[in-house]
N, CA, C, O and the ligand as a Tripos MOL2 file, in Angstrom:
@<TRIPOS>MOLECULE
protein
  277   275    70     0     0
PROTEIN
NO_CHARGES

@<TRIPOS>ATOM
      1 N          92.0040   79.4390  108.5110 N.3       1 MET1
      2 CA         93.1890   80.0350  107.9170 C.3       1 MET1
      3 C          94.0950   78.9410  107.3620 C.2       1 MET1
      4 O          94.0850   77.8050  107.8360 O.2       1 MET1
      5 N          94.8560   79.2960  106.3790 N.am      2 ASP2
      6 CA         95.7310   78.3430  105.7260 C.3       2 ASP2
      7 C          97.1420   78.9290  105.7280 C.2       2 ASP2
      8 O          97.5370   79.6280  104.7950 O.2       2 ASP2
      9 N          97.8950   78.6350  106.7880 N.am      3 LEU3
     10 CA         99.2100   79.2350  106.9280 C.3       3 LEU3
     11 C         100.2700   78.2530  106.4720 C.2       3 LEU3
     12 O         100.9470   77.6190  107.2810 O.2       3 LEU3
     13 N         100.3990   78.1430  105.1770 N.am      4 THR4
     14 CA        101.3220   77.1390  104.6490 C.3       4 THR4
     15 C         102.7450   77.6670  104.5600 C.2       4 THR4
     16 O         103.6770   76.8880  104.3560 O.2       4 THR4
     17 N         102.9310   78.9750  104.7110 N.am      5 GLU5
     18 CA        104.2550   79.5450  104.5440 C.3       5 GLU5
     19 C         104.9660   79.7540  105.8730 C.2       5 GLU5
     20 O         106.1220   80.1790  105.8840 O.2       5 GLU5
     21 N         104.3180   79.4730  106.9750 N.am      6 GLY6
     22 CA        104.9480   79.6120  108.2630 C.3       6 GLY6
     23 C         105.1930   81.0390  108.6810 C.2       6 GLY6
     24 O         106.0110   81.3020  109.5630 O.2       6 GLY6
     25 N         104.4950   81.9600  108.0570 N.am      7 GLU7
     26 CA        104.6690   83.3720  108.4160 C.3       7 GLU7
     27 C         103.5540   83.7620  109.3860 C.2       7 GLU7
     28 O         102.5160   83.1040  109.4590 O.2       7 GLU7
     29 N         103.7830   84.8220  110.1090 N.am      8 PRO8
     30 CA        102.6890   85.3470  110.9260 C.3       8 PRO8
     31 C         101.5200   85.7420  110.0370 C.2       8 PRO8
     32 O         101.7120   86.1230  108.8820 O.2       8 PRO8
     33 N         100.3460   85.6540  110.5580 N.am      9 ALA9
     34 CA         99.1800   86.0260  109.7590 C.3       9 ALA9
     35 C          99.3260   87.4730  109.3160 C.2       9 ALA9
     36 O          99.5630   88.3640  110.1310 O.2       9 ALA9
     37 N          99.1850   87.6880  108.0520 N.am     10 ASP10
     38 CA         99.2560   89.0700  107.5870 C.3      10 ASP10
     39 C          97.9100   89.4660  107.0410 C.2      10 ASP10
     40 O          97.1530   88.6100  106.5830 O.2      10 ASP10
     41 N          97.5980   90.7320  107.0800 N.am     11 PRO11
     42 CA         96.2920   91.1890  106.6380 C.3      11 PRO11
     43 C          96.2100   91.2470  105.1360 C.2      11 PRO11
     44 O          96.2120   92.3190  104.5310 O.2      11 PRO11
     45 N          96.1370   90.0820  104.5490 N.am     12 ARG12
     46 CA         96.1410   90.0510  103.0940 C.3      12 ARG12
     47 C          94.8870   90.7210  102.5590 C.2      12 ARG12
     48 O          93.7770   90.4020  102.9870 O.2      12 ARG12
     49 N          95.0550   91.6230  101.6500 N.am     13 PRO13
     50 CA         93.9070   92.3610  101.1320 C.3      13 PRO13
     51 C          93.0750   91.4980  100.1970 C.2      13 PRO13
     52 O          93.5740   90.5800   99.5460 O.2      13 PRO13
     53 N          91.8290   91.8140  100.1570 N.am     14 ARG14
     54 CA         90.9390   91.1240   99.2410 C.3      14 ARG14
     55 C          90.4420   92.0960   98.1760 C.2      14 ARG14
     56 O          90.2820   93.2930   98.4140 O.2      14 ARG14
     57 N          90.2110   91.5480   97.0250 N.am     15 CYS15
     58 CA         89.6930   92.3140   95.9200 C.3      15 CYS15
     59 C          88.2950   92.8290   96.2530 C.2      15 CYS15
     60 O          87.4410   92.0790   96.7260 O.2      15 CYS15
     61 N          88.0750   94.1020   96.0030 N.am     16 SER16
     62 CA         86.7800   94.6880   96.3270 C.3      16 SER16
     63 C          85.6840   94.2360   95.3860 C.2      16 SER16
     64 O          84.5050   94.4810   95.6410 O.2      16 SER16
     65 N          86.0540   93.5850   94.3130 N.am     17 ARG17
     66 CA         85.0290   93.1310   93.3760 C.3      17 ARG17
     67 C          84.6860   91.6600   93.5790 C.2      17 ARG17
     68 O          83.5160   91.3050   93.7240 O.2      17 ARG17
     69 N          85.7240   90.7920   93.5900 N.am     18 CYS18
     70 CA         85.4300   89.3610   93.6340 C.3      18 CYS18
     71 C          85.6270   88.7690   95.0210 C.2      18 CYS18
     72 O          85.1770   87.6540   95.2840 O.2      18 CYS18
     73 N          86.2950   89.5000   95.9160 N.am     19 GLY19
     74 CA         86.4260   89.0470   97.2880 C.3      19 GLY19
     75 C          87.5620   88.0690   97.5290 C.2      19 GLY19
     76 O          87.7630   87.6270   98.6610 O.2      19 GLY19
     77 N          88.3050   87.7250   96.4960 N.am     20 ASP20
     78 CA         89.4340   86.8160   96.6760 C.3      20 ASP20
     79 C          90.6790   87.5940   97.1310 C.2      20 ASP20
     80 O          90.8220   88.7880   96.8680 O.2      20 ASP20
     81 N          91.5620   86.8810   97.8130 N.am     21 ILE21
     82 CA         92.8010   87.4980   98.2560 C.3      21 ILE21
     83 C          93.6540   87.8930   97.0520 C.2      21 ILE21
     84 O          93.7250   87.1790   96.0510 O.2      21 ILE21
     85 N          94.2950   89.0470   97.1800 N.am     22 ILE22
     86 CA         95.2220   89.5160   96.1430 C.3      22 ILE22
     87 C          96.6230   89.0900   96.5550 C.2      22 ILE22
     88 O          97.1020   89.4810   97.6200 O.2      22 ILE22
     89 N          97.2760   88.3010   95.7310 N.am     23 GLY23
     90 CA         98.5840   87.7660   96.0440 C.3      23 GLY23
     91 C          99.6650   88.8340   96.0030 C.2      23 GLY23
     92 O          99.4960   89.8940   95.4000 O.2      23 GLY23
     93 N         100.7800   88.5280   96.6590 N.am     24 SER24
     94 CA        101.8560   89.5140   96.8030 C.3      24 SER24
     95 C         102.3560   90.0250   95.4640 C.2      24 SER24
     96 O         102.6760   91.2070   95.3360 O.2      24 SER24
     97 N         102.4270   89.1680   94.4800 N.am     25 TYR25
     98 CA        103.0310   89.5620   93.2100 C.3      25 TYR25
     99 C         102.0000   89.6840   92.0960 C.2      25 TYR25
    100 O         102.3530   89.8300   90.9260 O.2      25 TYR25
    101 N         100.7260   89.6240   92.4660 N.am     26 GLU26
    102 CA         99.7120   89.8190   91.4380 C.3      26 GLU26
    103 C          99.5910   91.3010   91.1230 C.2      26 GLU26
    104 O          99.6400   92.1360   92.0260 O.2      26 GLU26
    105 N          99.4360   91.6270   89.8630 N.am     27 PRO27
    106 CA         99.1430   93.0150   89.5260 C.3      27 PRO27
    107 C          97.7970   93.4150   90.1230 C.2      27 PRO27
    108 O          96.8330   92.6500   90.0820 O.2      27 PRO27
    109 N          97.7490   94.6010   90.6670 N.am     28 LEU28
    110 CA         96.5070   95.0570   91.2720 C.3      28 LEU28
    111 C          96.2720   96.5150   90.8890 C.2      28 LEU28
    112 O          97.1570   97.1990   90.3750 O.2      28 LEU28
    113 N          95.0590   96.9610   91.1560 N.am     29 VAL29
    114 CA         94.7220   98.3590   90.9360 C.3      29 VAL29
    115 C          94.3040   98.9380   92.2750 C.2      29 VAL29
    116 O          93.4130   98.4080   92.9370 O.2      29 VAL29
    117 N          94.9490  100.0280   92.6720 N.am     30 HIS30
    118 CA         94.6160  100.7320   93.9100 C.3      30 HIS30
    119 C          93.8050  101.9580   93.5610 C.2      30 HIS30
    120 O          94.2400  102.8080   92.7840 O.2      30 HIS30
    121 N          92.6090  102.0440   94.1490 N.am     31 VAL31
    122 CA         91.7230  103.1750   93.8870 C.3      31 VAL31
    123 C          91.5860  103.9680   95.1650 C.2      31 VAL31
    124 O          91.1550  103.4420   96.1910 O.2      31 VAL31
    125 N          91.9570  105.2430   95.1010 N.am     32 SER32
    126 CA         91.8730  106.1020   96.2790 C.3      32 SER32
    127 C          91.6830  107.5360   95.8290 C.2      32 SER32
    128 O          92.3580  108.0060   94.9130 O.2      32 SER32
    129 N          90.7690  108.2200   96.4720 N.am     33 GLY33
    130 CA         90.5750  109.6330   96.1580 C.3      33 GLY33
    131 C          90.1690  109.8970   94.7380 C.2      33 GLY33
    132 O          90.4730  110.9570   94.1920 O.2      33 GLY33
    133 N          89.4750  108.9370   94.1160 N.am     34 GLY34
    134 CA         88.9780  109.1340   92.7580 C.3      34 GLY34
    135 C          89.9920  108.8380   91.6670 C.2      34 GLY34
    136 O          89.7170  109.0400   90.4840 O.2      34 GLY34
    137 N          91.1640  108.3590   92.0650 N.am     35 SER35
    138 CA         92.1400  107.9950   91.0440 C.3      35 SER35
    139 C          92.5720  106.5430   91.2160 C.2      35 SER35
    140 O          92.5340  106.0080   92.3240 O.2      35 SER35
    141 N          92.9750  105.9160   90.1370 N.am     36 ALA36
    142 CA         93.3540  104.5130   90.1510 C.3      36 ALA36
    143 C          94.7790  104.3760   89.6310 C.2      36 ALA36
    144 O          95.1810  105.0440   88.6780 O.2      36 ALA36
    145 N          95.5230  103.5060   90.2730 N.am     37 ARG37
    146 CA         96.8840  103.2600   89.8200 C.3      37 ARG37
    147 C          97.1040  101.7570   89.7680 C.2      37 ARG37
    148 O          96.6170  101.0190   90.6250 O.2      37 ARG37
    149 N          97.8310  101.3130   88.7680 N.am     38 GLU38
    150 CA         98.1870   99.9120   88.7010 C.3      38 GLU38
    151 C          99.5310   99.7130   89.3940 C.2      38 GLU38
    152 O         100.4970  100.4220   89.1100 O.2      38 GLU38
    153 N          99.5840   98.7450   90.3060 N.am     39 THR39
    154 CA        100.8030   98.5010   91.0610 C.3      39 THR39
    155 C         100.7760   97.0550   91.5390 C.2      39 THR39
    156 O         100.0910   96.2190   90.9500 O.2      39 THR39
    157 N         101.5120   96.7570   92.5970 N.am     40 SER40
    158 CA        101.4510   95.4310   93.1940 C.3      40 SER40
    159 C         101.8410   95.5620   94.6570 C.2      40 SER40
    160 O         102.4680   96.5410   95.0620 O.2      40 SER40
    161 N         101.4630   94.5640   95.4410 N.am     41 ARG41
    162 CA        101.8240   94.6110   96.8610 C.3      41 ARG41
    163 C         103.3200   94.5240   97.0360 C.2      41 ARG41
    164 O         103.8750   95.1270   97.9540 O.2      41 ARG41
    165 N         103.9830   93.7790   96.1670 N.am     42 ALA42
    166 CA        105.4230   93.6250   96.2870 C.3      42 ALA42
    167 C         106.1140   94.9770   96.0750 C.2      42 ALA42
    168 O         107.1050   95.2900   96.7340 O.2      42 ALA42
    169 N         105.5820   95.7580   95.1590 N.am     43 ALA43
    170 CA        106.1750   97.0610   94.8520 C.3      43 ALA43
    171 C         105.8480   98.0850   95.9260 C.2      43 ALA43
    172 O         106.6660   98.9510   96.2380 O.2      43 ALA43
    173 N         104.6300   97.9830   96.5010 N.am     44 GLU44
    174 CA        104.1880   99.0060   97.4520 C.3      44 GLU44
    175 C         103.4750   98.3630   98.6340 C.2      44 GLU44
    176 O         102.2520   98.4470   98.7450 O.2      44 GLU44
    177 N         104.2350   97.7240   99.5120 N.am     45 PRO45
    178 CA        103.6110   97.0240  100.6350 C.3      45 PRO45
    179 C         102.8170   97.9450  101.5600 C.2      45 PRO45
    180 O         101.9200   97.4850  102.2670 O.2      45 PRO45
    181 N         103.1310   99.2130  101.5630 N.am     46 HIS46
    182 CA        102.3960  100.1420  102.4480 C.3      46 HIS46
    183 C         100.9580  100.3410  102.0160 C.2      46 HIS46
    184 O         100.1600  100.9010  102.7670 O.2      46 HIS46
    185 N         100.6100   99.8880  100.8060 N.am     47 LEU47
    186 CA         99.2280  100.0410  100.3410 C.3      47 LEU47
    187 C          98.2390   99.3750  101.2720 C.2      47 LEU47
    188 O          97.0810   99.7840  101.3490 O.2      47 LEU47
    189 N          98.6880   98.3480  101.9830 N.am     48 LEU48
    190 CA         97.7850   97.6280  102.8750 C.3      48 LEU48
    191 C          97.1510   98.5500  103.9050 C.2      48 LEU48
    192 O          95.9980   98.3570  104.2910 O.2      48 LEU48
    193 N          97.9050   99.5560  104.3510 N.am     49 GLY49
    194 CA         97.3740  100.4490  105.3680 C.3      49 GLY49
    195 C          97.0230  101.8130  104.8460 C.2      49 GLY49
    196 O          96.7910  102.7380  105.6240 O.2      49 GLY49
    197 N          96.9810  101.9550  103.5330 N.am     50 ALA50
    198 CA         96.8100  103.2790  102.9400 C.3      50 ALA50
    199 C          95.3410  103.6450  102.6760 C.2      50 ALA50
    200 O          95.0490  104.7660  102.2600 O.2      50 ALA50
    201 N          94.4400  102.7260  102.9110 N.am     51 GLY51
    202 CA         93.0380  103.0230  102.6400 C.3      51 GLY51
    203 C          92.7310  102.8530  101.1610 C.2      51 GLY51
    204 O          93.5630  102.3870  100.3820 O.2      51 GLY51
    205 N          91.5340  103.2370  100.7990 N.am     52 GLY52
    206 CA         91.1170  103.0470   99.4150 C.3      52 GLY52
    207 C          90.7200  101.6110   99.1570 C.2      52 GLY52
    208 O          90.5670  100.8120  100.0810 O.2      52 GLY52
    209 N          90.5580  101.2990   97.8850 N.am     53 GLU53
    210 CA         90.1150   99.9570   97.5040 C.3      53 GLU53
    211 C          91.1670   99.3100   96.6250 C.2      53 GLU53
    212 O          91.8830   99.9820   95.8820 O.2      53 GLU53
    213 N          91.2470   97.9830   96.7260 N.am     54 LEU54
    214 CA         92.1780   97.2210   95.9150 C.3      54 LEU54
    215 C          91.4000   96.2300   95.0500 C.2      54 LEU54
    216 O          90.4210   95.6310   95.4940 O.2      54 LEU54
    217 N          91.8470   96.0720   93.8300 N.am     55 PHE55
    218 CA         91.2190   95.1540   92.8770 C.3      55 PHE55
    219 C          92.3100   94.3530   92.1880 C.2      55 PHE55
    220 O          93.4130   94.8550   91.9730 O.2      55 PHE55
    221 N          92.0020   93.1000   91.8390 N.am     56 HIS56
    222 CA         92.8590   92.4420   90.8660 C.3      56 HIS56
    223 C          92.8300   93.2900   89.5910 C.2      56 HIS56
    224 O          91.8180   93.9120   89.2690 O.2      56 HIS56
    225 N          93.9210   93.3040   88.8970 N.am     57 ARG57
    226 CA         93.9330   94.1000   87.6630 C.3      57 ARG57
    227 C          92.8180   93.6570   86.7240 C.2      57 ARG57
    228 O          92.1590   94.4750   86.0810 O.2      57 ARG57
    229 N          92.6250   92.3450   86.6630 N.am     58 ASP58
    230 CA         91.6160   91.8330   85.7490 C.3      58 ASP58
    231 C          90.1860   92.1050   86.2240 C.2      58 ASP58
    232 O          89.2390   92.0260   85.4420 O.2      58 ASP58
    233 N          90.0420   92.4200   87.4960 N.am     59 CYS59
    234 CA         88.7070   92.6890   88.0260 C.3      59 CYS59
    235 C          88.3440   94.1670   87.9220 C.2      59 CYS59
    236 O          87.1670   94.5280   87.9470 O.2      59 CYS59
    237 N          89.3340   94.9950   87.8090 N.am     60 TYR60
    238 CA         89.0580   96.4330   87.8150 C.3      60 TYR60
    239 C          88.4080   96.8780   86.5180 C.2      60 TYR60
    240 O          88.9090   96.6160   85.4250 O.2      60 TYR60
    241 N          87.2990   97.5450   86.6640 N.am     61 ASP61
    242 CA         86.5750   98.0710   85.5030 C.3      61 ASP61
    243 C          86.4310   99.5700   85.6680 C.2      61 ASP61
    244 O          85.5890  100.0180   86.4470 O.2      61 ASP61
    245 N          87.2070  100.3450   84.9740 N.am     62 PRO62
    246 CA         87.1620  101.7920   85.1910 C.3      62 PRO62
    247 C          85.8180  102.4050   84.8630 C.2      62 PRO62
    248 O          85.4750  103.4600   85.3970 O.2      62 PRO62
    249 N          85.0640  101.7770   84.0110 N.am     63 ASP63
    250 CA         83.7230  102.3340   83.6900 C.3      63 ASP63
    251 C          82.7690  102.1720   84.8510 C.2      63 ASP63
    252 O          81.8060  102.9250   84.9970 O.2      63 ASP63
    253 N          83.0530  101.1750   85.6780 N.am     64 ARG64
    254 CA         82.1600  100.8850   86.7840 C.3      64 ARG64
    255 C          82.6670  101.4930   88.0770 C.2      64 ARG64
    256 O          81.8730  101.9130   88.9190 O.2      64 ARG64
    257 N          83.9720  101.5440   88.2440 N.am     65 THR65
    258 CA         84.5440  101.8230   89.5550 C.3      65 THR65
    259 C          85.1070  103.2220   89.6840 C.2      65 THR65
    260 O          85.0450  103.8240   90.7560 O.2      65 THR65
    261 N          85.6520  103.7390   88.6080 N.am     66 GLY66
    262 CA         86.3390  105.0150   88.7240 C.3      66 GLY66
    263 C          85.9350  105.9970   87.6510 C.2      66 GLY66
    264 O          85.0570  105.7120   86.8360 O.2      66 GLY66
    265 N          86.5660  107.1410   87.6480 N.am     67 PRO67
    266 CA         86.2070  108.1930   86.7000 C.3      67 PRO67
    267 C          86.6700  107.9270   85.2820 C.2      67 PRO67
    268 O          86.1460  108.5230   84.3410 O.2      67 PRO67
    269 N          87.6250  107.0600   85.1130 N.am     68 GLY68
    270 CA         88.1320  106.8080   83.7660 C.3      68 GLY68
    271 C          88.9750  107.9740   83.2850 C.2      68 GLY68
    272 O          89.2670  108.9140   84.0240 O.2      68 GLY68
    273 N          89.3480  107.8810   82.0400 N.am     69 THR69
    274 CA         90.1850  108.9410   81.5050 C.3      69 THR69
    275 C          89.6000  109.4910   80.2070 C.2      69 THR69
    276 O          90.1750  110.3990   79.6070 O.2      69 THR69
    277 ZN         89.2300   90.1480   91.9930 Zn       70 ZN70
@<TRIPOS>BOND
     1     1     2 1
     2     2     3 1
     3     3     4 2
     4     3     5 am
     5     5     6 1
     6     6     7 1
     7     7     8 2
     8     7     9 am
     9     9    10 1
    10    10    11 1
    11    11    12 2
    12    11    13 am
    13    13    14 1
    14    14    15 1
    15    15    16 2
    16    15    17 am
    17    17    18 1
    18    18    19 1
    19    19    20 2
    20    19    21 am
    21    21    22 1
    22    22    23 1
    23    23    24 2
    24    23    25 am
    25    25    26 1
    26    26    27 1
    27    27    28 2
    28    27    29 am
    29    29    30 1
    30    30    31 1
    31    31    32 2
    32    31    33 am
    33    33    34 1
    34    34    35 1
    35    35    36 2
    36    35    37 am
    37    37    38 1
    38    38    39 1
    39    39    40 2
    40    39    41 am
    41    41    42 1
    42    42    43 1
    43    43    44 2
    44    43    45 am
    45    45    46 1
    46    46    47 1
    47    47    48 2
    48    47    49 am
    49    49    50 1
    50    50    51 1
    51    51    52 2
    52    51    53 am
    53    53    54 1
    54    54    55 1
    55    55    56 2
    56    55    57 am
    57    57    58 1
    58    58    59 1
    59    59    60 2
    60    59    61 am
    61    61    62 1
    62    62    63 1
    63    63    64 2
    64    63    65 am
    65    65    66 1
    66    66    67 1
    67    67    68 2
    68    67    69 am
    69    69    70 1
    70    70    71 1
    71    71    72 2
    72    71    73 am
    73    73    74 1
    74    74    75 1
    75    75    76 2
    76    75    77 am
    77    77    78 1
    78    78    79 1
    79    79    80 2
    80    79    81 am
    81    81    82 1
    82    82    83 1
    83    83    84 2
    84    83    85 am
    85    85    86 1
    86    86    87 1
    87    87    88 2
    88    87    89 am
    89    89    90 1
    90    90    91 1
    91    91    92 2
    92    91    93 am
    93    93    94 1
    94    94    95 1
    95    95    96 2
    96    95    97 am
    97    97    98 1
    98    98    99 1
    99    99   100 2
   100    99   101 am
   101   101   102 1
   102   102   103 1
   103   103   104 2
   104   103   105 am
   105   105   106 1
   106   106   107 1
   107   107   108 2
   108   107   109 am
   109   109   110 1
   110   110   111 1
   111   111   112 2
   112   111   113 am
   113   113   114 1
   114   114   115 1
   115   115   116 2
   116   115   117 am
   117   117   118 1
   118   118   119 1
   119   119   120 2
   120   119   121 am
   121   121   122 1
   122   122   123 1
   123   123   124 2
   124   123   125 am
   125   125   126 1
   126   126   127 1
   127   127   128 2
   128   127   129 am
   129   129   130 1
   130   130   131 1
   131   131   132 2
   132   131   133 am
   133   133   134 1
   134   134   135 1
   135   135   136 2
   136   135   137 am
   137   137   138 1
   138   138   139 1
   139   139   140 2
   140   139   141 am
   141   141   142 1
   142   142   143 1
   143   143   144 2
   144   143   145 am
   145   145   146 1
   146   146   147 1
   147   147   148 2
   148   147   149 am
   149   149   150 1
   150   150   151 1
   151   151   152 2
   152   151   153 am
   153   153   154 1
   154   154   155 1
   155   155   156 2
   156   155   157 am
   157   157   158 1
   158   158   159 1
   159   159   160 2
   160   159   161 am
   161   161   162 1
   162   162   163 1
   163   163   164 2
   164   163   165 am
   165   165   166 1
   166   166   167 1
   167   167   168 2
   168   167   169 am
   169   169   170 1
   170   170   171 1
   171   171   172 2
   172   171   173 am
   173   173   174 1
   174   174   175 1
   175   175   176 2
   176   175   177 am
   177   177   178 1
   178   178   179 1
   179   179   180 2
   180   179   181 am
   181   181   182 1
   182   182   183 1
   183   183   184 2
   184   183   185 am
   185   185   186 1
   186   186   187 1
   187   187   188 2
   188   187   189 am
   189   189   190 1
   190   190   191 1
   191   191   192 2
   192   191   193 am
   193   193   194 1
   194   194   195 1
   195   195   196 2
   196   195   197 am
   197   197   198 1
   198   198   199 1
   199   199   200 2
   200   199   201 am
   201   201   202 1
   202   202   203 1
   203   203   204 2
   204   203   205 am
   205   205   206 1
   206   206   207 1
   207   207   208 2
   208   207   209 am
   209   209   210 1
   210   210   211 1
   211   211   212 2
   212   211   213 am
   213   213   214 1
   214   214   215 1
   215   215   216 2
   216   215   217 am
   217   217   218 1
   218   218   219 1
   219   219   220 2
   220   219   221 am
   221   221   222 1
   222   222   223 1
   223   223   224 2
   224   223   225 am
   225   225   226 1
   226   226   227 1
   227   227   228 2
   228   227   229 am
   229   229   230 1
   230   230   231 1
   231   231   232 2
   232   231   233 am
   233   233   234 1
   234   234   235 1
   235   235   236 2
   236   235   237 am
   237   237   238 1
   238   238   239 1
   239   239   240 2
   240   239   241 am
   241   241   242 1
   242   242   243 1
   243   243   244 2
   244   243   245 am
   245   245   246 1
   246   246   247 1
   247   247   248 2
   248   247   249 am
   249   249   250 1
   250   250   251 1
   251   251   252 2
   252   251   253 am
   253   253   254 1
   254   254   255 1
   255   255   256 2
   256   255   257 am
   257   257   258 1
   258   258   259 1
   259   259   260 2
   260   259   261 am
   261   261   262 1
   262   262   263 1
   263   263   264 2
   264   263   265 am
   265   265   266 1
   266   266   267 1
   267   267   268 2
   268   267   269 am
   269   269   270 1
   270   270   271 1
   271   271   272 2
   272   271   273 am
   273   273   274 1
   274   274   275 1
   275   275   276 2
@<TRIPOS>SUBSTRUCTURE
     1 MET1         2 RESIDUE 1 A MET
     2 ASP2         6 RESIDUE 1 A ASP
     3 LEU3        10 RESIDUE 1 A LEU
     4 THR4        14 RESIDUE 1 A THR
     5 GLU5        18 RESIDUE 1 A GLU
     6 GLY6        22 RESIDUE 1 A GLY
     7 GLU7        26 RESIDUE 1 A GLU
     8 PRO8        30 RESIDUE 1 A PRO
     9 ALA9        34 RESIDUE 1 A ALA
    10 ASP10       38 RESIDUE 1 A ASP
    11 PRO11       42 RESIDUE 1 A PRO
    12 ARG12       46 RESIDUE 1 A ARG
    13 PRO13       50 RESIDUE 1 A PRO
    14 ARG14       54 RESIDUE 1 A ARG
    15 CYS15       58 RESIDUE 1 A CYS
    16 SER16       62 RESIDUE 1 A SER
    17 ARG17       66 RESIDUE 1 A ARG
    18 CYS18       70 RESIDUE 1 A CYS
    19 GLY19       74 RESIDUE 1 A GLY
    20 ASP20       78 RESIDUE 1 A ASP
    21 ILE21       82 RESIDUE 1 A ILE
    22 ILE22       86 RESIDUE 1 A ILE
    23 GLY23       90 RESIDUE 1 A GLY
    24 SER24       94 RESIDUE 1 A SER
    25 TYR25       98 RESIDUE 1 A TYR
    26 GLU26      102 RESIDUE 1 A GLU
    27 PRO27      106 RESIDUE 1 A PRO
    28 LEU28      110 RESIDUE 1 A LEU
    29 VAL29      114 RESIDUE 1 A VAL
    30 HIS30      118 RESIDUE 1 A HIS
    31 VAL31      122 RESIDUE 1 A VAL
    32 SER32      126 RESIDUE 1 A SER
    33 GLY33      130 RESIDUE 1 A GLY
    34 GLY34      134 RESIDUE 1 A GLY
    35 SER35      138 RESIDUE 1 A SER
    36 ALA36      142 RESIDUE 1 A ALA
    37 ARG37      146 RESIDUE 1 A ARG
    38 GLU38      150 RESIDUE 1 A GLU
    39 THR39      154 RESIDUE 1 A THR
    40 SER40      158 RESIDUE 1 A SER
    41 ARG41      162 RESIDUE 1 A ARG
    42 ALA42      166 RESIDUE 1 A ALA
    43 ALA43      170 RESIDUE 1 A ALA
    44 GLU44      174 RESIDUE 1 A GLU
    45 PRO45      178 RESIDUE 1 A PRO
    46 HIS46      182 RESIDUE 1 A HIS
    47 LEU47      186 RESIDUE 1 A LEU
    48 LEU48      190 RESIDUE 1 A LEU
    49 GLY49      194 RESIDUE 1 A GLY
    50 ALA50      198 RESIDUE 1 A ALA
    51 GLY51      202 RESIDUE 1 A GLY
    52 GLY52      206 RESIDUE 1 A GLY
    53 GLU53      210 RESIDUE 1 A GLU
    54 LEU54      214 RESIDUE 1 A LEU
    55 PHE55      218 RESIDUE 1 A PHE
    56 HIS56      222 RESIDUE 1 A HIS
    57 ARG57      226 RESIDUE 1 A ARG
    58 ASP58      230 RESIDUE 1 A ASP
    59 CYS59      234 RESIDUE 1 A CYS
    60 TYR60      238 RESIDUE 1 A TYR
    61 ASP61      242 RESIDUE 1 A ASP
    62 PRO62      246 RESIDUE 1 A PRO
    63 ASP63      250 RESIDUE 1 A ASP
    64 ARG64      254 RESIDUE 1 A ARG
    65 THR65      258 RESIDUE 1 A THR
    66 GLY66      262 RESIDUE 1 A GLY
    67 PRO67      266 RESIDUE 1 A PRO
    68 GLY68      270 RESIDUE 1 A GLY
    69 THR69      274 RESIDUE 1 A THR
    70 ZN70       277 GROUP 0 **** ****
């Protein structure tokens, strides 16, 4: 672990595609129940415990992962 910020270990989510940690202020895509929303951990910290999958915005491919529009 690399605790450079002196905070308690938090369950930082990892991208379901590339496996890297998604940063607090990085744009992300939350996929749950067949729908995808673009948001961020800073905007919606409860997403960590909400289930579903998280992707970096740049990693999310709606043709591969979700129903699309
Ligand atoms: Zn990613």
